[in-house]
C-alpha positions in Angstrom: -89.2 -5.3 -6.9 -88.3 -1.8 -5.8 -89.6 1.9 -6.9 -86.9 4.7 -6.2 -87.9 8.2 -6.2 -84.7 10.4 -7.0 -86.3 13.8 -6.1 -83.9 14.7 -3.4 -80.4 13.6 -2.3 -81.9 11.8 0.8 -84.4 9.7 -1.3 -84.3 6.0 -0.4 -85.9 3.2 -2.2 -89.0 1.6 -0.6 -90.9 -1.5 -1.3 -94.3 -1.6 -2.7 -96.3 -4.0 -1.1 -98.3 -5.8 -3.9 -97.7 -5.7 -7.6 -100.1 -7.0 -10.4 -103.2 -6.7 -8.1 -104.1 -3.2 -8.7 -106.9 -2.7 -11.2 -106.6 -0.1 -13.9 -110.1 1.5 -12.5 -108.1 2.3 -9.5 -105.3 4.3 -11.3 -107.3 7.4 -12.1 -107.7 7.1 -15.7 -110.8 8.5 -17.8 -113.7 6.2 -18.3 -113.1 6.2 -22.2 -109.5 4.8 -21.6 -111.0 2.1 -19.1 -113.6 1.1 -21.7 -110.8 0.8 -24.2 -108.6 -1.4 -21.8 -111.5 -3.4 -21.0 -112.4 -3.8 -24.5 -108.7 -5.4 -25.2 -109.6 -7.8 -22.3 -107.2 -6.2 -19.5 -108.2 -5.6 -16.0 -105.3 -5.5 -13.9 -101.9 -3.6 -14.2 -98.7 -5.0 -14.5 -95.9 -3.9 -12.1 -94.3 -1.4 -14.4 -97.8 0.3 -15.0 -98.6 0.2 -11.5 -95.4 2.0 -10.5 -95.0 4.3 -13.5 -98.5 5.6 -14.2 -99.0 7.6 -10.9 -95.9 9.4 -11.3 -96.6 10.3 -15.2 -100.2 11.6 -14.2 -98.4 13.8 -11.7 -96.2 15.3 -14.5 -93.0 13.9 -13.0 -90.1 13.1 -15.2 -89.4 9.4 -15.0 -86.7 7.0 -15.4 -88.2 3.4 -15.8 -86.2 0.2 -16.0 -88.1 -2.6 -17.4 -87.4 -5.2 -20.0 -89.5 -6.1 -23.0 -92.7 -8.0 -22.3 -93.4 -6.4 -19.0 -96.2 -3.8 -20.5 -94.0 -0.9 -20.6 -95.6 0.7 -23.6 -98.8 1.0 -22.0 -97.2 2.1 -18.8 -96.6 5.5 -20.7 -99.3 5.4 -23.2 -102.0 5.2 -20.8 -101.3 8.2 -18.8 -100.6 10.4 -21.7 -103.8 9.5 -23.4 -105.6 10.5 -20.1 -103.7 13.9 -20.1 -104.5 14.8 -23.5 -108.1 13.5 -23.6 -110.4 16.1 -24.8 -107.5 18.0 -26.4 -108.8 20.2 -29.4 -106.1 21.6 -31.5 -104.0 19.6 -33.8 -100.4 20.4 -32.5 -97.7 17.7 -31.7 -98.4 17.0 -27.9 -96.2 13.9 -27.5 -93.0 12.5 -29.3 -91.9 9.2 -28.7 -88.5 8.2 -30.1 -87.5 4.8 -30.5 -84.8 2.7 -32.2 -86.4 0.8 -34.7 -89.0 0.9 -37.3 -90.6 -2.4 -35.9 -90.8 -0.8 -32.5 -92.4 2.6 -34.0 -95.2 0.5 -35.6 -95.9 -1.5 -32.7 -96.2 1.5 -30.3 -98.3 3.3 -33.1 -100.6 0.2 -33.3 -101.1 -0.1 -29.4 -102.0 3.6 -29.5 -104.7 3.2 -32.0 -106.1 0.2 -29.7 -105.9 2.0 -26.3 -107.4 5.3 -27.9 -110.2 3.5 -29.6 -112.8 5.5 -27.9 -110.8 8.7 -27.8 -110.4 11.5 -30.3 -106.6 11.2 -30.5 -104.6 10.8 -33.7 -100.9 9.1 -34.0 -98.3 8.8 -36.8 -95.5 6.5 -37.0 -92.2 7.9 -38.9 -89.5 5.4 -39.9 -87.1 4.5 -42.8 -87.5 2.3 -45.6 -90.6 3.7 -47.3 -91.1 5.3 -50.7 -91.4 8.7 -51.8 -95.1 8.6 -51.8 -94.8 7.6 -47.9 -92.6 10.7 -47.3 -95.1 12.9 -48.9 -97.9 11.4 -46.8 -96.1 11.9 -43.6 -95.2 15.4 -44.7 -99.0 16.0 -45.2 -99.9 14.5 -41.8 -97.0 16.6 -40.0 -98.1 19.6 -41.6 -102.0 19.4 -40.8 -101.0 18.1 -37.2 -100.9 15.0 -35.1 -101.4 14.3 -31.4 -98.7 11.6 -30.8 -95.7 11.1 -33.2 -93.7 8.0 -32.8 -90.3 8.2 -34.8 -86.9 6.8 -35.2 -84.1 9.2 -35.0 -82.7 9.5 -38.4 -86.2 9.7 -40.2 -87.2 12.4 -37.5 -84.4 14.6 -38.2 -84.8 14.3 -41.9 -88.5 15.6 -41.3 -87.3 18.5 -39.0 -84.5 19.4 -41.3 -87.3 20.7 -43.9 -88.6 23.1 -41.5 -92.4 21.8 -41.3 -92.3 19.9 -37.8 -93.7 22.3 -35.3 -93.0 21.1 -31.6 -93.8 24.5 -30.0 -96.8 22.8 -28.0 -95.0 19.6 -26.9 -95.7 18.6 -23.9 -94.3 14.9 -23.6 -91.2 13.3 -24.8 -90.6 9.6 -24.4 -87.7 7.9 -25.2 -88.2 4.0 -25.3 -85.7 1.4 -25.5 -83.1 4.3 -24.4 -80.0 1.9 -23.8 -80.6 0.3 -27.5 -80.6 3.7 -29.1 -77.4 4.5 -27.4 -75.8 1.3 -28.1 -76.8 2.0 -32.0 -75.2 5.2 -31.9 -77.9 7.4 -31.6 -76.7 9.7 -28.9 -76.0 12.8 -30.9 -79.1 12.4 -33.0 -81.4 12.3 -29.6 -79.5 15.5 -28.5 -80.3 17.1 -31.8 -83.8 16.2 -31.6 -84.1 17.5 -28.1 -82.7 20.8 -28.9 -85.7 21.4 -31.2 -88.2 20.7 -28.2 -89.5 23.2 -25.8 -87.4 23.1 -22.4 -90.7 22.9 -20.4 -92.0 19.4 -21.0 -92.2 16.2 -19.2 -89.5 13.7 -20.2 -90.1 9.9 -20.0 -87.2 7.4 -20.5 -87.7 3.7 -20.5 -84.8 1.4 -20.7 -84.2 -2.5 -20.4 -80.7 -1.7 -18.5 -79.5 1.0 -16.7 -75.9 1.9 -17.5 -73.8 5.1 -16.6 -74.5 6.6 -20.2 -78.3 6.3 -19.6 -77.9 8.2 -16.2 -75.5 10.8 -17.9 -78.0 11.4 -20.7 -80.7 11.6 -18.0 -78.9 14.4 -16.0 -78.7 16.4 -19.2 -82.4 16.2 -20.3 -84.4 15.7 -17.5 -85.6 17.5 -14.0 -85.4 15.7 -11.0 -86.7 12.6 -12.5 -88.4 9.9 -10.2 -87.1 6.3 -10.8 -89.0 3.1 -10.9 -87.2 -0.3 -11.6 -88.2 -3.8 -11.9 -85.9 -6.7 -11.4 -84.3 -6.7 -14.8 -82.1 -9.2 -16.8 -84.2 -12.2 -16.2 -86.3 -14.2 -18.7 -89.8 -14.4 -17.6 -90.7 -17.4 -15.2 -92.9 -19.3 -17.8 -89.8 -19.6 -20.0 -88.3 -23.2 -20.0 -84.6 -22.7 -20.8 -82.3 -25.2 -22.0 -78.9 -25.4 -23.7 -77.4 -27.8 -26.0 -73.7 -28.1 -26.4 -73.1 -28.6 -30.3 -70.3 -28.6 -32.6 -71.2 -26.2 -35.7 -72.0 -29.2 -38.0 -74.4 -30.4 -35.3 -76.5 -27.2 -35.1 -79.0 -27.7 -38.0 -79.5 -31.2 -37.4 -80.2 -30.5 -33.7 -82.6 -27.9 -34.7 -84.4 -30.1 -37.2 -84.6 -32.8 -34.1 -86.1 -30.1 -31.9 -88.8 -28.9 -34.9 -89.8 -32.7 -35.4 -90.4 -33.1 -31.6 -92.5 -30.1 -31.5 -95.0 -30.6 -34.4 -97.6 -29.0 -32.3 -95.8 -25.7 -31.9 -97.2 -23.1 -34.4 -94.8 -20.3 -33.8 -91.1 -20.6 -33.5 -88.4 -18.0 -34.0 -84.4 -19.1 -34.7 -82.5 -16.2 -33.7 -78.8 -16.0 -35.2 -76.2 -12.9 -34.8 -75.3 -12.6 -38.4 -77.5 -11.3 -41.5 -75.5 -13.6 -43.6 -76.6 -16.7 -41.7 -80.1 -16.1 -42.0 -80.5 -17.2 -45.4 -78.0 -20.2 -45.0 -80.4 -21.5 -42.1 -83.5 -20.8 -44.1 -82.1 -23.1 -47.0 -80.8 -25.6 -44.8 -84.1 -26.0 -43.1 -86.1 -26.0 -46.2 -83.8 -28.7 -47.4 -84.6 -30.8 -44.3 -88.4 -30.4 -45.2 -89.1 -27.4 -42.8 -90.3 -24.4 -44.3 -89.2 -21.2 -42.9 -88.6 -17.6 -43.7 -85.7 -15.1 -43.1 -86.2 -11.7 -41.5 -83.5 -9.1 -41.2 -82.5 -5.7 -42.1 -81.8 -6.4 -45.6 -85.0 -6.9 -46.6 -87.5 -4.0 -48.0 -89.8 -2.5 -45.3 -93.0 -4.0 -47.3 -91.4 -7.5 -47.1 -90.6 -7.1 -43.4 -94.1 -6.1 -42.6 -95.5 -8.9 -44.6 -93.4 -11.5 -42.6 -94.6 -10.0 -39.3 -98.2 -10.1 -40.6 -97.8 -13.7 -41.7 -96.0 -14.9 -38.5 -98.6 -13.1 -36.2 -101.3 -15.0 -38.1 -99.7 -18.1 -37.9 -99.3 -18.5 -41.8 -95.6 -18.5 -41.2 -94.5 -21.3 -38.4 -91.0 -20.9 -38.5 -89.1 -17.4 -38.9 -85.2 -17.0 -38.7 -84.3 -13.6 -37.7 -81.4 -11.3 -36.5 -81.7 -9.5 -33.3 -83.7 -6.7 -35.1 -86.8 -8.8 -33.9 -85.5 -9.3 -30.5 -86.8 -6.0 -29.2 -89.8 -4.2 -30.2 -92.0 -6.4 -32.1 -95.0 -7.7 -29.9 -96.3 -11.2 -31.3 -98.1 -13.0 -28.7 -97.9 -16.8 -27.9 -94.7 -17.6 -29.4 -94.1 -21.3 -28.5 -90.5 -21.5 -28.8 -87.2 -19.5 -29.2 -84.0 -21.3 -30.7 -80.6 -19.5 -30.3 -78.7 -20.8 -33.3 -75.6 -19.0 -31.8 -75.3 -17.3 -28.4 -75.7 -13.8 -28.4 -72.6 -11.4 -28.2 -74.3 -9.4 -25.4 -75.8 -11.3 -22.3 -78.8 -8.8 -22.2 -79.5 -9.6 -25.9 -80.0 -13.2 -24.7 -82.8 -11.9 -22.2 -84.6 -10.0 -25.1 -84.3 -12.9 -27.5 -85.7 -15.3 -25.0 -88.3 -12.8 -23.8 -90.1 -13.2 -27.1 -91.8 -16.1 -25.7 -93.7 -16.8 -22.5 -95.3 -13.1 -22.6 -98.3 -12.0 -20.8 -98.0 -15.0 -18.3 -97.8 -17.7 -21.0 -95.6 -20.6 -21.3 -92.7 -20.8 -23.7 -89.6 -22.7 -24.5 -86.0 -21.5 -25.4 -83.0 -23.7 -26.5 -79.6 -22.1 -27.0 -77.0 -23.8 -29.2 -73.4 -23.3 -27.8 -70.2 -24.3 -29.5 -66.9 -24.5 -27.9 -66.2 -20.7 -28.7 -69.4 -19.7 -27.2 -69.2 -21.3 -23.8 -67.6 -18.3 -22.2 -70.5 -16.1 -23.6 -73.1 -18.7 -22.2 -71.4 -18.4 -18.7 -71.8 -14.7 -18.8 -75.5 -15.0 -19.4 -75.8 -17.3 -16.5 -74.2 -14.9 -14.4 -76.3 -12.1 -15.6 -79.6 -14.2 -15.0 -78.3 -15.5 -11.8 -79.2 -19.1 -12.7 -77.5 -22.2 -14.5 -79.4 -23.2 -17.6 -79.9 -27.0 -17.7 -78.0 -28.9 -20.4 -79.9 -31.3 -22.7 -78.2 -34.2 -24.6 -77.9 -34.4 -28.1 -79.8 -37.4 -29.9 -77.4 -40.3 -30.4 -77.2 -40.1 -34.1 -75.6 -36.5 -34.1 -72.7 -38.0 -32.2 -70.8 -36.8 -29.0 -71.3 -33.1 -28.2 -68.5 -30.9 -26.9 -67.5 -30.9 -23.2 -68.4 -27.6 -21.2 -64.8 -25.9 -21.0 -64.2 -22.4 -20.5 -61.2 -21.2 -22.5 -59.3 -18.2 -21.2 -60.5 -14.9 -22.3 -58.9 -13.8 -25.6 -56.9 -10.4 -25.3 -57.6 -7.4 -27.4 -55.8 -9.0 -30.4 -58.0 -11.0 -32.4 -56.8 -14.2 -34.2 -56.9 -14.5 -38.0 -60.3 -15.7 -38.8 -60.6 -18.0 -41.9 -63.3 -17.8 -44.3 -66.4 -19.2 -43.2 -67.6 -22.3 -44.8 -71.3 -23.1 -45.6 -73.4 -25.5 -43.5 -73.4 -29.2 -44.2 -76.6 -30.7 -43.2 -75.5 -34.2 -42.1 -78.9 -35.1 -40.8 -80.1 -38.3 -42.3 
């Protein structure tokens, strides 16, 4: 792991001697924050916290590269809370922009936990609410709030009404910046930034560091420091496996995995298609496994209820799209099953990263059909290791052989209409 400081052209990376050994009390945070951290059961900082917090306390702009599950949210919340502790006015001090409503809710909850002994207010703005929610949000924005967490579209809607005052803003945080750019929020981000004071501290957190992130940083940041963890690799606590399967073997294979892991209380099954979610749920329920589907098709209150049920272990099996792979902090998820191989190798890391969080153990199994073998090979190149293969149960028949088909050209072949699942499990 390295830390980079880009304050000058001659800056060079240097190694920090030790990580995850520094106590929060050594980072110069206020007693009230340390008390909240202690109340939540934490003593030592994670590597990204140890690297990022000093730069933020110094007032430096910062680019931080760290994936989900590394403690990055607290890495920017803690020093910001330290800096605004004792703030007396009600102006917006900090704006945190995020790609999804789930991440906005999670960050707002974490702010509330870490500011338990402080007089700091926060508000989460995201789509999917009712007209009454809008009125409540407008009232809070008019009265003033210390920290605002928002998705781009919802924030712009409020800005357009003319009552959002950023004149006293001191901190801008872009979290999951790479995801926001992938989702097409680049113009929205620039529009939001145009409303902010030029004199501010800007913090950008991203799981990856493509050129478009660096180009954005050049436009909105001033001589940023840069810190980076070793990225794009699942946590060491994740036991990864691949099962080569034909499509009609996938549901039977999942039911086999579930039967062998009756002691698991928290399991996520990921699929890349919203339309697949309900089909998988139906097939699993037909096999006797009570499960629920989670996708962007649901209303906000339905999604929140599912998250609460899953977090409290009232729901054991959740079938979800990649909307759950980033930004939803649910601890001690026993297992992740990839029904299909993610389109993007980085998404594999985020899916698998749902388990084995905070130094716990977890298991991840990816079902790979003939068409997805090349995608799996790209994932293995990204994480720099081969994921062990596991055999199918004999009753499911032979599995496909591992063969990498030649890459397709730009012209896509005609796709036949997809057929519903056949559950061939006996």
